[in-house]
N, C-alpha and C positions, 0 to 999 in steps of 0.2 A: 428300148432295146435297139431300135434301128440306129439311133445316134451312137450308142456304144459300139455297135457293129461297124459303123463307118469309121469311127476313131481307131478301132483295132485294125481295120484294113489299111488305114494310112500308116499306122505303126509298122505293119507288115511290109508296106511298100518301101518305107525308108530303110528298114532292116535289110530287105532283099537287095536294094541298090548298094548299100554299104558292103554287103556280102559279095556282090558281083565285083565291085571295085577292088576289094582286098584279094579276091581270088585271081583276078586279072593281073594285079601287081605281082602276086606270087608266081603265077604262070610265066610271067616275063623273066623273072630272075631264076626260077627253078622249074623248067618245063616238066610237067607230069600230066600228060593228057589223060591218062587212065582214070585219075581221080578228080582233077580240078575242072576239066571241061564239063563232065556231067553235073558237077555241083554248081558251076556257073549257070548251066541251063536251069537248075532248080531255083537259083536266085532270080533269074529272069522271069520264070513262071510266077514266083511269089510276088515279085514287084509289079507284074502286069495286072494284078487284081482280077485275073480271069479264072482263078481257081476257087472252088468253094472254100469258105473260111476254115472249115474243119481240116481240109486237106492242106491248105496253106500253113495252118498252124502246126500240123504234124511235120511238114517238111522243114519248118523253121527249127523245130526241136532237133531234127536230124542235123541241120546246119550248125546248131550249137554244139552237138556232139563232135562234128567235124572240126570246128574251130578249136575245141579243147585239145585235140590231138595234133594241131599244127605246131611245129617247132618255132620258137621265137627267133628273130634275126637281129641284125645290128641296128635297126631303125627304131628308135624309141617310140616315135609317133605311130608307126605301123603296129608295134607291139601293143600300144595302148588301144589302138583301133580294133585289133583282134580280140582283146579282152572285152572291150565294150560291145563289139558285135556278137560275141559268144553269149554274153549275159542277156543282151537285148533279144537275140534270137530265141533263147531258151524261154525267157519269161513271156515275151509276146506270143511265142508259139503256144505255150500252155494257156495263156489268156484267150488266144483265138479258138483253141479247141473247146475251152470251157464256155465261151460266149456262144459258139456255134451249137454246142450241145444243149444249152439252155434256151436257145432261140426257137427251136422247133422239135417236133416229135421225131423227125428223121434224124436230126442231129444227136438226140439222146440215144436213138437206136444205133447210130454209127459209133458213138462213144462206147456203148456196151459191147458192140461187135469188136472194136479195137482191143478192149481189155480182154475179151475172150480169146482173140487171136494171139495176143501177147502171152497169155497163160498157156496156150497150146504150144507155141514155138519154144517157150522156156521150159516146158515140162521135162525134156531130157536132162536139164541141168538141176532139177530139184534135188536129186540124190547128192550131187556134187555140192550144191549150195548148203544143204542141210548138214552134210558130212563136215564141210570145212567150218561151219559155224558152231558145230558141237563136237569137235575133235576130242577124243578121250585124252585126259591128262596123262602125260608120260610118267610123271611122279606124283604121288599124292600131295606132297607139299609144294607150295609155290616156289618158283625159282628166285634166287637172290642174285642181283647183279654183282659180277666180279670186277670191282673197280681197282685201279692201280693202288689207291690208298689202302683199301681193304687187303689186297694181295700182300703189300709190303708189311702191313701190320701182322697178319697171320703167319707169313713165312718167316718172320723174325721172332716169332713166339714158339718156343720149344715145348710148351705144355701140352698135356694130353687133351685138354679142352680145345686148344687151338687146332690140334690135329683132327679132332672130331669135327670141328667147324670147317676145316679145309675139305674134308671128305664130303660133308653135307653140301657145300657150295660147289665143289669140284675144282678147287684152286690147284694149279700146278706151280710148285716152287722151283722145279728144275725141269728141263726138257723131258718129255715123254718118249719112250721107245715104242713105236708101233709094233704090233705082233708080226711075226713072219707070215708071209702069204699062206704057207702050208697050214699053219695052225688056224689062221683066220678062215680058210676055206673049210677046214674040218668042222669048226664051230658053226659055220654057215650051213653046212649040210644037215647038222642036227636041228637047227632052227627051221630050215626049210621043210624038213620032214613033218613038222608040227603045224604047218600053215595050211589054211584053206586056199582054194583057188582064188576066191575073192580077195583074200589078204595079200596074196602074191601080186595080183593085178593092181591093188591099191598103191603099190610101190612104184608103178611104172608111169604114173601121170601126176604132175604137180597139182597142188591145191593152193588155196589162199589168195586167189585173184578173183575179182568180180567177173564172172563169165558172161559172154554174150552168145547168142544162138549161132551154132556153126552153120555154114551155108550162106550166111550174110557176109558181104564183103567188108574190108576195111573202108572207112576209118572207125568203125565201131570199136571202141577201146576195151581193153581188159586191163584193170589196174590192181595193184596189190591192196588187199584189205588191211586196215590198220592192225598193227600188232603182228604182222607177218613179214616175211623177208622177200627178196626178189624171186626166190624159188623155195618151195616147201614140199616135203614128202611127209605124209602123216605117220604117226607112231602106231605101233600095235602093242599096247600095254600088256596084254595077257601073255605075250611071248617076250616081253622086255625089249622089243624092237624100238629104237629111239627115232624121233623125228629127225629128218635131215633139213637143215636150214641154210639155204644157199644165198649168198649175197655178193654183189659187185664190190670191188673188183681187185685185180692184182696190184693196182696203184694205191690202194687204201680203201677203207670202209666208206661206201657211198651213202651219205645221209640225204635221203630224198626229201623234196619239198612236200608241202601239203600234209604235214603230220606224220610222214613216214620216217622221221628221224630228227635228230637235234643237230643242226649245223654247228660246226666248230667243236664238236665233242670228240673228234678224232683228229689225227694228224693228216695234213695234206702233204703226203710224201712226194719226193721227186718222182717223175714218171719212170716207167720201167726202162725206157731207152736211156735215161740218165744213169740208172744203175748199171746198164750195159757199158756206158762210157767210163765208169770207174774201173773196169777190168779187175774188180776185186771180189773174188769168190767169197772170202770171209765176210766182207761187208754186206754182200747180197744176202747171205744166210742170216746175219744179224738183223737186217732190216725186215726180212721175211718173218723172223721170229717175233719181232715187235708188232708187226702187222697182225700176226696170228694171235698175239695177246689181246689186241684191240678187238678182233673178231670174237674171241672167247668172251670178253667182257660184254660185248653187244649181244651175246646169246647165239651167235651164228657158229655153226660147226663145219661149214664148207665154203671156202673162198673160191670165187669164180675167177681163178687165175692160178699160175701165171700165164700170160700170153707170150708164146715163145716162137712165133713164126720167124723164119729167116726172111728178111725184107727183100722184095724183088722190085716193086714199083715205088720209085722215090716219092711220088705224090700221094701215096696211100694215106687216107685220112686217119688210120689207126696206127701208124708206125710208132707214135709215141708210146704205145702200149707194149711194143715188142722188144724185149730186152736182148734178143739175139743180135740185133743190128743186122748186118749183112753177112754174118758168118756162122756156119753150123757148129764149128768147134767152140767158139766163144759162147754161142747160145747153149750148147750142151753143158758146159761147165756151170754156167749161171743158172740154168734150169734146174739142174740137180741140187745146187746150193739152195735155191728158193724152196723147192719141195721139202728138202731136209729141214730147213728152218721153220717153215710154217707148220708142217706136220708134227714137228717136235713139240708144238704147243697144243696139240690135240685138235687141230683144224685141218680138215682134208683139203688137199690141193686139187685143182681141176686144170689140166693142161688144155689150152685152147689156142686157135680154133683149128680143128683137124678136118681137112687139110687144104693147103694151097689157096687159102683165103687171102690172097695177096693184093686185092684191090677192093675198094668200096663201090666203084662204078659197076652197076648192074650186078651187085653182089647176090641178089636173090635168084638169079637165073643163069649167070654166065657159067660156062664150062671150062675149067682149067685143064688143058690138055698137056699132060706131063708124062715123060717116059720114065721107066723104072729106075734107070741109073741116076737121073737128075733127082728123082724123089728121094732115093736112099742116100745119096752122097751129100745133097745140098739142103733139102727141106725136112727130112725126117730126124736127123740126129738130135736136135733139142727135145723132141718128143720121146725118143728112145732113152735119152739120159734121164728125163723126168720119171719115166716108167721104171727104169732101173733103180731110181732113188725111192720108189715106193708110192708114187702118186696114186690116189684112190679113184680118180675119175678123169675123164676126158670129155671135152665138148666138141661135137661135130659141127661143121660150119654151114653157112647158108648156101654156098655155091655148089654147082655140080663139079664132079671130078671125072674127066674122060667120059662125059655124057650123062652120068647118073648123079642125082643129088647125094651129097656127102652123107646125109643121115640115113640113107637107104642103100649105101654102096657096099656091097659084100666084099669086094676086093680091098677096099679101103679099111673098113671097120673090122672085118673078121680075118681076112687073109693077112693083111699087113700089120694091123694094130694088135689084134688079139693072138694071132698065131705066130707070125714072124718076130714081132717085138716082145711077145710074151706078156702082154698087158692083162692083169688079173682083175682089175676093177671094172667099173661100169661106164658106159657111154651115154651121155645126155645130149639132147638137142640144144643148139642155141635157141633163143626165144622165138617161137614160130618158124623154126627152120625145117620142120617136117612137112613134106608135101605128099607123102605116101601112106596109105593105110597100113594097119598092123601087119597084114599078111605079106606086105612088100617092104617092111622096114625092120620089124622085130626079128624076123627069121634071118635077116641079113646082117645083124650085129648091133642094132639099136636096143638100148635098155630102158631109157627114161625120156618122156616128152615133157618139155617145159614151155610155158608155165602151166599148161594144162587148161587154158581158157582162151577164148578169142575166136576170131573168124575161121581159122583152120586148125582144128583139133581132132586128133585121130585115135588116140589110145584110151578111149573110154572103156571102163570095165566090161560093159555089155558087149562091146565089139571084140575085146580081147577074149572074153569067154567064148563067143561064137567061133572065133578063129581057132582057139585051142580045141574045142569040141570037134571041129571039122578036120583037125590036123592040116590046116590050110597054109598056103604060102608057097611061093616059088623061089627057090634058092639053089646055090651051086654046091653047098655042103662043105665049105671050108672049115666049119666049126667041128666037124667030125663027131657029131652028137646024134643019138637016136632021136627021131622026130618028137616023141613025147617029152624028152628032156630039153629039147630046144626051147619050148615055151616056158620052162621053169628057169632057164638060164639067166634072164634079166634079174629076177628076184635073188637068185643065188649070188650073182655078182654084187648086187647092192648090199646084201647081207655080209658078204665077205669083206667088202670095203669098210663097212661099219664096224665089224668085229676087229679088223686090222687096226682101226683107229681107236679101239677100246671104248666106243660110244655106248656099248651095252652096260659098261661099268660106271659111266659118268652121269651125274645129275644133269638135267637139261630142262629148259623151259619148253612149253608147248605153244607153237604159233597160234595166235588168236585167243589164248587164255592167259598166259602169264609171261609173255616175252616183252611187254611194253616197257617195263622198268629197265631191263637190260638194253633195249634198243635206244632208250633215251639217256642212258648212263654216260657220264663223262669219262673218257678213256685216255685223256691226255695226262702225261706225267713228265717230270724232269728228265727221266731216262729216255723216253721215246722222242721228246723234243730235241734233246742233245744229239741223239743219233740222226735225226732228220737234218739238223744243221751240218753235221759231219758228212753225211752222205751227199748233200748238195755240193759241199766244198770239194769232195773227191771226184765229183763228176764233171767239173768245169774243164773244158779243153782250151788251152792257150794255143791258138793257131799261128799267131804271128807276133813278134816282139822286136821290132827293128830298133837297134841301138839300146836294147835293154831298157826301154822306156818304163815298162812295168817292172817292179811295183813303183808306185808314186811316192817317192821319199822326198821330204823337205819341200813339198809343193805347198804353195800358199794361196793360189787362186785357181778354182776349177769352174768350168762351164759345163753344166749338165743339160744335155740336149736330147729331146725325143719324148713322144707321148707315152712310151712304155714305162717311163719313170713313175708315172702316177696311175697306171692301169689298175683297176680294182680287181679283186677276186669276185667272180659272179656265180650265182647259183643256177642250177638247172631250171629253176622256176622262171628265171629271167631269160635263159639262153636256149632252152629246149635241148637240142642235140649239139649246139655250138660249144666251143671251148673258149678259154681265156688264155692269157699269157703265162699262166702258172700250172694249169691242168687242162689237158685236152678234153674235147667234148664227147658226150654220149655216156655209155654205161661206165666208162672209166673216169668220169669227172668227179673231182672233189672240190670242196668249197669251204672257205673260212669267212665268217661274217666280219664286217668292218671293225667291230670293237676288238677283234682279236688279230686283225691282219695289218701288217705294216708293208706299205709299198716300198719298192727300192729307193724312192726319193726320200721317204721318211727315214729309212735306215742310214743312208749315206749322209744326209744333211745333219742327222744327230751326231754321227761320227765326226763330221767336219767341224761342227760347232764345238765339240769337246776337245778338238785338237787345233783350234784357232786357224782353220782353213776357210777362206772366204769362198762362197759359192754363188754363182749367178745361174739362172735357169731359163730355158725356153722349153716349156713342157708341151710341145706339139711337134709335128713334123714339117712345119712351115719353114722353108729355108730362109725366107726374107727375115722372119722374126728371129730365127737362130743367129743369123749373121749380125743382127743388131746388138747381141749380148756377148758374143765370144771375145770381143776386143779387150774386155776387162780381165780375161783369164790367161793363165800361163799354159794350161792344157785343156783340151776339149774332150769330154767323155760323152759319147753318144750311146744311148740305149735304144735298140730297135728290136722288133719282134714280129712273129707271126704265130698262128696256131692252126689246129686241125681238129676234125671231129669225125666221129662215127657216122656212117651212112652216106658220106660223100668224100670224094678225093679232092685234094687241093687243086685249085685252078692253076697255080704256078708254084715255082720254087722260090719266088722272090719274097722279100719282106713286105710287111703291110704299109699302107699309107704313104706311098712315095718315098720310102726310106732310102732307096738307092740315090734318088736325086738329092735328098738332104745331105747324105754323106759325101757325095761328089762335090757339092757346093762347099762344104766345110773343109774338105781336103785341099782346097785351093786358097785357104786363108793364110797359110804359112805358119800355122801353129801346130804343135803335135796333136794328133787325133787318136784317141782310143775308142774302138767300137766294141760294144758288148751286145751279143746277139742271144735272144731267147727264141727257141724254135722247137717244133715237134718232130723234127727229122731233118732230112736233107734240105739245104738252102744253097742258093748261088749268090756269090759275093763279087759282083763285077768290079767293084772299087777296091778290091783287096790290096792291090799294089800301091795305092795312093795314100793309104793310111799307115800309121806306125804300129799299132797293136790291135789284135782282134782276139776276143775270147768268146767261146760258144758254150751256152748252157741249154741242154735239152729240158724243156719245161720243168722247173726246179721245185715247184711246190711253194709252201708258205714261207720258207726261209731263203727265197730267191735274193731278196735285198741283202740279207746277212752274208750270203755267199759272195755276191759281187763286192761288198765292202771289204771283206777279208782278203779277197784276191787283189783288189786295187791297191791296198795299203800294205801288202806284204805280210799279213798275219798268218797266211798259209801260202805254200808254194803249189801252183797247179800241178795236178798229177793225172788228170783225165786223159784218155786216148780216144780217138774217133772209132766208134764201132761201125761206122759207115765210111764210104768215100765221098768227099765233097767234090762235085764236078765243076769244071770251068763254065759249063753251060748246061741248061736242063735238057738240051737235045742229046746230051751224052748219057742220058738215063733211060730206063725202060718206062714207057708210058702206059697208063691204064688201057687195057684192051677194050675196044668199042663193039666188037662183034660178039655174037653169042658164044663162039669158040675162041678162047684166049690161048694162043699157042705159046708154050714155053720154048720157043725155037732157039733161044740163046743157050739153053741147057745149063751147064755148069759155069758158063763164062759171064758171070755178073760181077759188079763191083770191081775190086782189085784183081779178080781172077780173069777179067777180060784182057785180051792182048793189047787193047788200046789204052788201058788204064794209065800207063806212064805219061801219055800225051794228054789225056782228057781230065786227069785229076788236078783240081786246084789244091787240094790237101788230101794226101793219101790215107787209106785205111790204116788205123793204128797210130796215126800221127798225133802228137801232143807235146808241147814244150813245157819247160820248167823254169824256175828262177835260178836253177843251178845246172851244172853239167855232170854227166855220168859217163864213166868208162866201163865198157863191158869187155871182160877178158875173153880170150880165145877159149872155146869150149873143149872139154876133155871128156871122152867116153869112159865109163867105169862099169864094172860088173854089177849086175842086179838081176832080179827075177823077171823084169820086163824084157821086151825084145831089144830095147836100147835105153840107156840112161846117160845123160850128159850133165856136166856141172860147169858153172862159170862163176866168176866173181864180178859183182857190180860195186863200183866205188863212186862216191860223191866226190868229184874232183873240183868242185867249186870252192870259192873262198869264203862265202858268206851265208848262204841259205841252206837249211835242211830241205830234204825233199824225197819223193818216192819215184822209182822208175819201174816201167813195165817191160820186162824182157820178153821178146816175142820170137818164137821159133816157127819157121816156115819150111815145109817139105817141098822138094822138087823131085818128081818121079822121072824115070826114063821117058824119052819122047814117044816111044811106042805105046805108052799107057793112054795117050790122048787126054791127059788131064791138064788143067790149068797149070801154068808154070809154077805158081806159088800157092800153097795151101797152108793156112794156119793150123798147126798141130801141137802147139804148146805155148804157154805164157805163164808169167809169174809176176805179181806186183810186190815189190820189196817193201819192207818197213820204211818208216821215215828215217833217212840216213843223214847224220850230221856231216858237215864238211870233213873229208878225210876218212869217213867211216865206210866200211864195206859189208856186203852180205854175200854169203855163198848161196847160189841158186842152183837147185837140182831139178831137172826136167826128165820125166820118164815117158816112154812111148809104148803103145800097145800094138799088137798085130793089126788091129783094125785101123790104127792111125796110118799104117803103111800099106793099106790094101785099097783096091778099087772094086766097084761093084760091076759084075759082069755075068750075064745069063743066070741071074738069081743067086749068085754066090759072091762072097768077098774073096778076092784073089790077091794074095800077098805079092808085092813087087820085089824083084830081085835085088834092087839097090835103091838108095835114096840119098839125096844131098840135103843136109840140114843147113838152113841159113838162119843166123842169129842176129837180132838187131833190135831197134827201137820203133820201127814201123815197117810196113810192107815196102816202103821205098828207102828205108835207112837200115840196110843189111850190112853188118860190120864183119861177120865171120861166117865161114862155111866149113862144113865137115862132111866128107864123103863116107857113106856107110854101106858096106855090102850086107845083104840080109841073108841069113842062113834059113832056107826054106825047109 
C-alpha cells in the first residue's frame, strides 16, 4: 500500500505542476485574480506533497471541475493540455481519495464524513433534482419530431387523415395568429385561479440543469441535462399548462456539444447584424419565420432572441448579435419584423438584453449611467417596437442600470418596461444574472430566474413561499397592484404569454422525457438553405469599387490571398466562448461540421474551375509568401477577417493576423487588389485608399463562400447598407468603460449623429454601393392618415445590371430641440430593378417620429426638414415640413 500511495503522490505532483503552469498561462493572457490565483495556490499545495493524500485528491477533483469550465482558446497545444490536465486531475484525485480511504481507519472515516457532508449540502436540491428527473408528461402520447420533410408531406395532403395527423403533431402549414393580449390575459386569470401556490412558484425558476449547492462559488458548473433545453419551465398537466422550452439564440438554433444536440442539423444563418445590413424588413421576417420552424421542429417553443440593442461600444464582443446596428429606428423596424416572423410559427420571442448591456467588459457588475432622454430616444425604441409586435418575453441583462442590477431594477422593469411601454409578457433573467433575493427582485418586476441552478440561485419555491406568506419585499409601487396580487403577478404574466402563443392548444414534448428525438432531428431543407444563401447575398456591403473593378468579368487569372479563405467552422466544444469567422462566440454561436461545410476557398475554386479561371493561392497572411504568387495573376483577391465573442470585448478594431500589413504590401505590387472583409462589427481599414475594391460581410454563416462568389462574378449586385458607421480610426469610437460607473455622457450623439461624424467616418452610416446606379426623384408630400406621407420614384439608370436601392429619410429638427442634426426616420428597400425600371416608394411618418422626449413626455416639434438620399452622407433632396400641432 505504501508503494501505491507514493505513486499516487507523484501523480498528484505532476498534475498539480501542470495545473499551475496552465493557470499561470491563462492568468497572463486573461487576468482574473478572483478565480485563477486561488486555484494556482491549490495547485502549489497539491504539488508540494505537504497535504494529506485524501485532501490533495479532493482538491484535484475540484481542479478537474474548474478545468472543465475554462473556455478553449486559439492555442491547440494549450487546449490539449487543458483536456489532459482535467482528465488527469479528476481520475488521480479520485484515486488519491480511494487510496487514502483504504490505507487507514482515519481515511475511511474521512471518506464517510465527506459523503455525509455532500448529502447535507445537496439536500436543498433534492426536490429540484427529483422534480426535474420525473416531470409529469404534458401529453400522454410521446412527441413526434416535426421535420421539414414531414411538414411538406402533410401540408400538401388535403385528406382528413392528414389533418388529424397535423393536429396530433402540431404542424403549422401557414403562419399562426397569436391571441390578442386581452383574451390571453382573460384566459390566464381563469388558469391562475385554479393554481396552488406551489404550482405558481414552480413557473418562476428554471429546471433541467444539474444543480450545484448555492453558497459555493464558481467555477462549480451547472449544465443542461440531456433531453433538456438551455432553459426549461415545467408543465402543470392537470391544468393543461405547457412546458416552456427556451433555447439559444436569435442567430439560429444552437446545437450544443457533448450530446446536447446534433451539429449540422440546422442552418448556420448570417448573424443578426448581417440581417441589419440588409435593411430589408421583409427578409428579416422571412428569416425569423424559417428559424421559428427550425425551433418548432427541435421541440423548442421559446427562442432566446432577437438581440436588439442599439450599439454604443464599437468593440463590444456581442455586436454581431445586435440587428439594430447603431440606430434605433432601423432596429425598431427589424425588431418588429423578427418578432412577427418567429411568433407566427408558434415560437415565442424574447427581446434581449434589457437594458444598456452595451459592453462585455465588467458586464457582471458595471453600472450603465443613462439619462431618461437618451434611454427613450436612442436605446429603448427597438424594445418598444418588439413589444408592440407582441413579444411574449424579455430578458433582463447582467449589468447594473443607474446603480441597481437590471434584474431587480424597478424603474427599468416595472416603470419603463411594463408600465410605460405596456409590456404584457414576462421578464426572465439572463443566465445567473440575478444577484438579489426574491423580496428584492420579484416585487420589482422580475418574473423568472434562469437557469435555476448553479452558484447563485435565489427563487427556490421555499423562499418564494416564505416571502409571499410574510408579504415581504421593499418596492416603490410602480406596478399599481395590491400586495397579495404582486406575488401572483409572475405566474399570471407567464400564463398570459403562453395563452397568447396558443401553447395550451398545441402538442409539446416534455423536457427530459420525450424531447430527445426532436432535439436530434434534422431541420435543414431546400427552402431554408436557399433563404440563407439569399440573406447573406443581400447583407454584403460594397464599400469601394474604384474604376468599377467589380464584378470580375472576363478575368482569367486570380490570386487568392489570406488565411480566411480556408478558415474552418468550429464548434463550441473546441472554442468555448470564442467565435470563428462565420459565427460569433458564446451563446449565439452556430456550427456546421466539415462534411457539410464549404470554406470560401472551396466555393470560389470550384466556380473558377467550372469557368476556366486559373487561380493561385497563398492561404496565409504571410506577406512574403503572398508576394511570391501574385505575379501570375491579373487580379489579387484578399480575404481577411476577425471575430468576436460573448464575455469579452474585442482588443482592437483591426483585422486578425497582421492583415493590415499584408494588404499594404499587396497594394504596392501594381496589380488591382480586391479586399473582402468578414467581421463581427466595426472595423478600421487603414489601407482603404490604396486598394481598388472593398466589400464587407458581417459574419455570414455557412454560405459565406457562396455569397462572396456570387458577388465577385456579378451573379448578384450588392445591395447591403452599413447599419453602423466605419471610423477612420478606432479613437473615434466609444471605448468600453473601465470604471464601475460607465457614463453615457455622449447622450444621443453616437455614430452618424455625432457632430464630428463627417470628419471621422471612413464610410458613413447607410453607405453601400451597387453594380448599377439609381436616381431618386424629388419627394412629394401627399394626403394620408399619418402626420406626413411622402412619395418618390427610384429608377435604375445603369445600363447593364439589375439591383436594389435603399431609400433613406433623415429628419432634421429645429436647433432649439437640441437633437442631433440627422435622425433616421424612414427607409425602404426596393425590389430588384432592371436597367430603366422604376419603383414608386412611399414613406409615412408618425407623431412619434417627429417628437423628442422631454420631462417624461413626447413633445411634437413645430417643424421638420426631411432629407432623402442613399446614406447619411449622400442626401439628394430636402423637404421642409411645418407640423400642425
